[in-house]
N, C-alpha and C positions, 0 to 999 in steps of 0.2 A: 737780909730778906729773908722770910720763913717762906721755903716753897709749901703749898697745899694743892692736894690732887683738886683736879676740877669735879669730878665726883662729889666731892666732900660739899662743895657750892651748890649742888642740883640737891642734895640731901637736905641742907641747910633751909632751902628756899621750899622744899615740899612742906618740911617739917612746920614753917613759919606760916604757909598758905592755910596747913590743916588745923592750925590753932584756932582760926575763925573762919570755919566753915562758911558760914550764913553772909558774911561780910564778901568774902570773896565769891560765892556765887550771884550776889546782886552786884559785884564790881564787873563780872564778864558776861552777865546779861544783856548789853549792849552788844559786846562782841558776839553772842552767840545770834541774835536777831540780825545783825549785820550781814555775818559769813553765810547765813543761812538766804536772807534774802539774796546776796550774791549767788549762791550756788543754784537757787530756783531761778532764778532772771537766767544765768549762764544755761542752764539746763532747758528750759523753754524755749529759749532764743534758738538754741542750735536746734531743738526739736521741731521747731517752727521753718526754720531754715531749711533743714532735711525733708520735712514734705513738704514745704512749696518745690522745691528740687524736684522730687519723684512725682509730682504732680506735672508738671512740667515737662519732666522727661516721659513720663505717661501720657501726655497729649501731642508729643514728638518732638523731639532734640530736634534743634535749628530749624524749625517749620516755620515758616512764613505763612499766616492766616491772612487771606484777602476776601473781606467781606462787603456788601451794599451798604450804603447809607453812610456820613460821615458824623461821629458819635459826638464829636464837639460841637456841632452845629445843628442840631434835630432842630431848635426851637427858630432859627433862620429859616431851614426849609419849611416849616411849616408857614412863618410869616410872609414870608415870600409868593406863598402859594405853588411853590414848583414843586411836581412831582418826584419823588425820589426814584432816580435811575437806580436799574439792577444791573446786577452782572450777567454776562449774556457768554451764550457757548462759542462764539466768535473772541468774546476778551480770553478765554482760556486758550483757544487756537492761538491767537497772538500773542499770549506769554508763552506758550510752548516753544513757538518757534522763533520769539525775537531774540532770547538772550541764550549764550552759551554757556553761561555760569550755571543753569541748573540742571540739576541731577534729576529730579522727580517734578512732574506739575500733573496734577490730577483736580476734576471740576467735583462736586458734591451737590445732588439732590437729596433733602432729606425729609419728612413727614411721619408723624407719630401714626401707627396703625395697630389696629387688634392682628396680633400672632395668635394663630388656633394649630392645636395638634390635637383630633382624636376629643374635640368639644372642650377642650381648654383654653379658655382665652385668655391672654394679655396682652396689656398694651406696650407697645415696645417703638424705640426709636427707629424708623428704618434710614438706611443712608446708601447712596448709591455713588460709589467710587468706580475710577477704572483700575485694570489689575497694576497698575504701577503703586496702587497704594499701600500695598504689600511688601513692597520694599523699602518703606521706612515705618511701617507700623512697628511700633516699639516692643506692642505685647507678644507676639509670635502665637503659633496656634497651639494649643495641648493637643488636639486630635485632628485627623483629616488634611486638606488640603487646600490650599486658596485659589479662588477662579483665576482663570488666565485670560489674557487678551482674546482669544476665542469666543469665551464664555461673552464676554463684555461685546466685542462688536456685533456677534449672532443674535445679543440678546437673550440668551440662553437664562432661564430662571433658577438660579442657586445662590445661595445664602449662606453667609458664615456668621454663626451665632455669637454673643456675648456670654461668657461663663454663667454667669448669675440667670439668664435666660434661658439658658441649655437645661440647668437644674430643674429651675421651675416648671418649663413645658415636659421635660421627658423623665424627670426624677432618676429613678436609678438605669433606665432604659438608653441605649448607645444611639446618641441620635443620630448618626452619620448614614445616610442615605436614605434617610424620612423625609416625608413629604410633607411640608406644614402649608398653613394657609397666611397668606400677608392680607387682609382684608379678603377680596372674594379671589386671588391669585396663587396658584401653586406653585411655591419652590423648594427644589429639592435641597436639604441642608448637606453641604460637604466639609464642613469645618467650625472647630468651636475653638475660640480663643484662650488664651491663657490669663487669668484674674489678673486684672487691673487695680492699681490703687485707688482706693476711694478717694474722692475730691472733698475739699472742706465745704464749696459751694452746695453741693449735693444737686445742681440744677441739671446736670446732665452724668448720667451712669453711665460710662461705656461698656460696664457688665452686663447692662439690660438693653444694647442694642444689637441691628441687623445689620450687616455689612451685604450687600448685593452689588451686581453689576450694574455699570450707571446706566447703561443703556435699557436695562430691565425698568429702573422707575422712571426714567425717559419716557419710556415708550408706552407702557401698561398703567403705571401709578400718579403721573402726574396728568391733571387736568391740562386741555389743550390751551387754555389761556395763558398757562405757566412755560409753557413749552421753551419759549425764550430765554429764558433766567435760570440761573444755577445759584443756589443759596450760598456757597462759598466757595473758594477756588486756596488748594492747597500748595505750597512751592516749597521746595527744600534745594536749598542751594549747592554746590560740588564742592568737594573735600577741601579746605584752604582757600573757598573764596570769601568775601569779606559781606556778610551778610546786610550790613549798612547800606553800602553802595548797590548791592542788588535792588534792596526795597526804594532806594531813590530811583532807582532806572525804572521799576514797575510801576511807580507812581507817574513819572513821568510819559509812560508808555499809556497807562490809563486816562491819564486827564487829554491826550492826544485823542484818543480814540471815542471820548465821551465829549468831546470839544469844549471843556472847560477853560473859560478866558482867564486871562492873568488876572491874579486878584481873587479869583472865587473860589469858594472852599470845594473841597474834593466832595463828590457822591460817592464815597467809597474810603473804607479804612482798612488799613495794613498792620496785621499786628505781627512781630518779630519777636517770636517765643525767647529768643536765646538772648536780646536787649533786653528784654520785660523780667528775664529770670537774672538779670545782670543788675539790674535797676532795682528789682524788689530785695535783692541780697543785701543791696549798698542801703537801702531805706531800713531794712530789716537790722541791720547792723549800727547805724544810727540811732535809732529807737532803742536798741540794747545798751548802748551806751549811756543814754539817759538815763534807764533802768538803775544802770551799774553806779550812776553817779549819785541816783536818788539813794540806794540800798547804803552806798559809803558813809552817808549821814548818820546812819546807826552805828557804824564804824566809829566813827570821829564823837560821837557822843559815849560810845564805850570805851573808847581811849582817854577821855577824859575822866571819866569814872575811874579805870585805872591808874591815871595821873595822882587822884585825889586819894584814893584808897593807898596807893603806895608813900603819900605824904605824909598821911596819918601813920602808916606803919611806921616810917624814919623817925616820927616825933615821939610814938609810943619805945622806941627800942634806941633811943639816945644811949642809955646807960650802957645795954650791950654791945652798942657800937664802940665807947668809950673802951671799954674792957678790951677789946679785941685790937684795937689800936696799942691800947698800953701794953698788950702782949704780943706787938709785932705786924700787926697786921697792917698793910699798906693801904693809901687810896684806892690805888687800883684794884687790891681784892673786895673792897667794899664796894667801890661802885660795881664791879662786876657780880656780887653777889646779889645787889639789888637788881640789876638788869635782869639776871636770871630768873629771880622771883617775877619780875613784869613778864617777859618772854613766857613764864609757864603758865602764868596766868590767862595770858592771851590765847596760848597754844591751848587750853583746856578748852576755852571759850571756841576756839577755830574749829577744833575736831568735833565739840558738840554740834556748831552752828552747820558744819558741812552735815554730819548724820542727820540732824533736824531738815536740813534744805533738801539732801536725797528722799528722806521722805516724803517731804510735803510734795515734791515733784512729782512721786508716786502715786499718792492721794490725788493729787489734780488730774494726774493721769487716767486714773482707774472711774473715779466720778464723775470726770467731766471729758470733751472732745478733745483738749491738749494734750498734747505729743512732746515728750520731754527726752533728750538724749545727752547721756552724761559721758563728757572726754576726760582726758587725762588733765588736759589743759585746765580748765576752771579748778579742778580739785588743786593743781601745783598752785595757781593765782590767788585761792584761798587760803592754802596753806603758810606761803612766805608772805603776803599779805598780814596775816595773824601777827608774824614774827615781827614786821615792820612796825605794826602799832606797837607792840610791846616795845621796842627799841626805842622808839621816835618817844611816846608819851611816858616812859618809864625812867630815861635818860635823865630828866630834870629833879625828880625824886631821889635817884642813885647817884647822882651829881654833887646834891646839898649833902648828902649822906656819907659821901667820901670826904668832903671840906670841913664836916665837924672838928672842931678843937677837942681832943682828949679831955684834957682838962674841965671843960665846961660840959662837956657830954656824963663827966662821972658825978659832977656835981648834980 
């Protein structure tokens, strides 16, 4: 048996593919499209997961929102003619005092109002919380200080501004200790939030809101008829507590307080952000897998094209194969040569596809609102996928070439 350096096989495979550049290019087109689709799919899927995670973390990690009305039975409420029950301040007090598993609990009242500074009017979301809100607010303050329980208990009119609102109101001026008008009521600015990630739905932008003490909104800015209700209640469980169990406890408590009979729908909705993030992540994974399956169809088509080209090459080079066998080449060496050609062909398409996929993801991110994140794992998967495709679809032509009879091949 003649020993041959493995580099000789790579050189022969490269020269063989270079003889027919157009045919080789058309053969690997399916591989390019398939790998590019896989790369774009995984990059956009990772980007969507990362954006979703950032948005939920910006809303508040491990937060539980309690809002009035049952979203799954809006039609039933109207059909039966029942008035939608609101969340009361007493509900908040009951929740805060009921469970030892709660780290922070704060009510919220909110409204849209015109905010002015030196005649510069802007429409902003005004939200009233108690001082505990700043213990769980993920943004943190860029400048100034948060208000305290002293401000809240005494209804002192102070405000903490979102980053965009502070820029638009004060331009380059320092807003701390300046007085703004919220509606007709003066408030002193004591802090400015760091910028929060922009959200996909754009319905609520936390960067243009104003956070004020709950009692300030409750007493001076809310109409008398609305004083018995809050817009929502935010709860954060203590570290290590099971949020699912806490949600179940809160649901039973509110049903008891609202005198909801067994079998009737809730008149409130509880959103567990942690559970929502996990559910959204699982849904995103399922969707990404579906897209990968769809993209793999192109790989199968490309692999069939590779097999076809290799069978044609084997037929054209029967005499070459016969000469090599006559000079001492073994069936294993012939098999290895054709497998290397197939793998090289697929790797060329795979590398081109990865580059095209990265470029496509970049263009989609630049001209649309899609975000993309490229990690090492998708690139490694795409790289090894091309090798497997080359081995799988190139094995049959290589095997046929290795089994040729030298005498018949030379004829």
